[in-house]
N, C-alpha and C positions, 0 to 999 in steps of 0.2 A: 744790100747784098744778102741772100739766104744761105748760110753755110750749111754744108752736110756734115753733121757730127753725132757722135753717139758714144757708146762705151761698151767695154768687154763684159758680158753678162752671160748668165747660164740658162739654158733651156730647161733645166730641171725645176726652176722656180719661176713659173710664169707669172705668178702674182707680182713678185719682186720686179721681174723684168718689165712687165707692163706698166707698173708704177713709175719706174725710172723713165721709160720712153715717153709715157704720156705727160708726166709732170715737167719733163725738161724739154719737150718738143723735139726729140731726137729724130733724125732721119737717116741714121746709120747704126749698125750693130756689129760687134765682133764676138764670135763664139768659137768654142771647141766643138767639133763634131765626132770626137773620139775621146777616150780617156787620155788626159794630158800627160800621163806618166807611163803609158804602155803602148804596144802596137795592137792593142785589141781592135777588132773590126769597127769600122766607122758607123755612125749614126745608129743608135738603138731605136727601136720601134717607137718608144714613148717620146724620144727627142725629135724624130722625124715627124710624129703626129703634132707635136707642140709647134714645131717650126712651120708646118703646113698651115696650121691654124693662124699662126702669127702673120705669116705673109699674106693670107686671104684678107686680113684685116688692115695691114699696114704696108705701105710702099717704102721700103728701106734698102739702102745699099748695105750689102752683108759682106763682112770679112770673116774668113776662117783662119784660125791661128793653128799651126801644126803642134803636135805634142812635144813635150820638152825632151823625150828620149830620142828623138830623131837626131842624127849627126851625119850630114851630107858630106863632111869632110874627114870622116874616120879613116884611120889606117887598118882598123879591123873591118876586113872586107864583109864579114857576115853582118855586122852592125850596119855598115854602109848600104849594102844591098837591101836589107830589111827597111832602112830609112827611105831608100829610093822607092821601093815597092809600095810602102805605106803612103807616101806623098802622092804617087801616081794614082792609087786607088782613092785617096781622099779627094783629090782634085776632081776625079770622075764623079764621085758622089756630090760634091759641091756643085758642079756643072749641072747635074741632073736636077738639083733643087733651084737652079737659077742664081746661085750665089756669085758674087762679083769678083772677090779676091781671094787668093789663098797665099798666106804669109808664111815664110820659113825663116828660121835662124840659119846662117850659113854654116855654123859648126865650127868644130876645132880640128885642126890638121892641115896637111898641105893643101894649097890651093888647087893643085892638079886633081886632087881627089874630089873636091867640091866641083870643078869643071866637068869631070866624068859624070857625077851624079846629076848636075843640072842639064848637061847634054841629053841624057836619057829622059829626064822629066819633060823637058821642052819638046823633045821628039814625039813623045807619046801623049802629050796633053795640049799642045798649041792650038789645036782646032776645036777645043771643047767649049771655050767661051768664058771660062774662069781665068782671070788674069793672075799669072804667077809673079810674086814679089818676094824679094830678098830684103830682110831687115838688117839695119846696120847694128853693130855690137859695141860694147864699152871697151873692147880690145884687151881684155885680161887673158893670161896664158897664151894659148895658141888659137884663140878666137880670130876668125877672119872677118873682113869687111868692116873696119871700124873708121875709115877715113875716106874723104872724097876721092883722092887719087886712086887708092887701092880699089874702090868700087868701080870707078869709071874704067879702069884698066880691065877690070873683070867683064864688064858689060860690053866691051868691044867685041866679044866673041858672039854676040847675039844681036838679032834684030830688035828694034825698040819696042815692038808689040809682043816679043817673046818673053822678055824679063824686065820687070820694073823694080822700084824701090819702095819699101816701107821705111820711113824715117822716124826713129824714136829719139825725141829730144833729150830724154834722160840718158840714154845710151851715148849720144853724141857728147853730152856734157862730160860723162865719166871718161870718154875717150880723149877729151881735150879738144873737141871740135866746136867751133862757134856756128850754130845753125844760122845765124843771122848773116854770116858771111859765105854761104854756099853759092856756088856760081849759078848763073841762069841755066847753063847747059846741064848742070847736075840736077837742078830742081825740075827740070822738064822730065826726069825719069821718075819723080816721086809721085805716087798715086794715093798713098795712105800716109798720114802723120800720126803716130802714137804721141799725143801731146801730154807729156809727163814732166813734172818738176822732179828734182833730184835731192835725195837726203845726203848725198855725198859730194865731196868737193870736185871741182873742175879738174880733169886729167887725173882722177884717182884710180882709174881702170876698175872701177866698181859700178855695179847696177843696182840702185835702190831708188824706187819711185816715191814720190811724195805729192801731196796735194799742192795745187797752186797757192802761192803765198806762204806756205809752210816750209818750202824747200829752198835751195840755194840759187835756183835760177830766178824765181821771183815772179810775181804777177806782171810787172812792167815789161819784162823780157818775153814772157809767155805771149802777152798782148802783142808785142812787136812781131813774133813768129806768125801769128794769126794774120796780122796785116801784110806780111811778107808772102804767105802762100794764098791768102784770100780764099776764093771759091775754087781753086784749082786742084784740091785735094779733099779726101775724106779724113775727118779728124776722129780719133778714137782716144778716149781716156781709159787708162788701166788702173782702177782705184778700188780699194776695199771699203765697203761700207756705204750705205744708202746716202747719208748726208754728205759725205766726202765726194761721192760720185755726182750727185745732183748739184752740189755747190760749183764744181768745176765746169760741168756742162752748162749751167746757167751763166757762168763767166764767159764761156766761148760764145754763147748766144749774144750776150750784152756787147762784147767787143765786135762781133760780127755785124751787129745792127748799125755800127758806126763806120764800117768799112766800105768805101765806095769803089 
């Protein structure tokens, strides 16, 4: 079984990016297409040129991650409206470049604010071709979407092809959720898995990623997650450093080669 996996990498350093992709056999990529800490316009000229060149050479599943400043559940209407406008614009740009998924954090605040935001985003982007995914959180503060029941209850508002799930294993661990015990119904919504180990304890309500084997989830359990999801999802590791990134990607490839 040939798994689709890759890493979150930057379009600003194409030598590094190509080195990871080629040495690890990546078939997927996650990127920012705007400044991750601002609402600045999406996709600079240099980034779009680098991306176009990359896609002309490699056939990759591409995930786009929203900037961290976005809060789709904010009670500050100005921030929430800017967040919605940015996501709609970014999905439009992602679709124009043939990108597969756009991933958002649900944000902090009342669930009705998140629903209002997602309603508008879905209405204006559902025909563009880039799939809209909501990522689970570790559940700290007023962050939404940290458990299976909460997420399934929210998804009842939408058709299955309108909103999907990006599942982060480290966020789940921090939220006190056992990824290995997710229901089949819930797993059917998951299109991308952020396959991360955790520096912090189970149910800590904290989010700290770690490399496989160095974290508290452990390689044995990470391997079990891969065997659970098989080739039904795109796997993305979110790691710092070439050695850490490549080691974890090669681990996925090794486990995947034994999955039937």
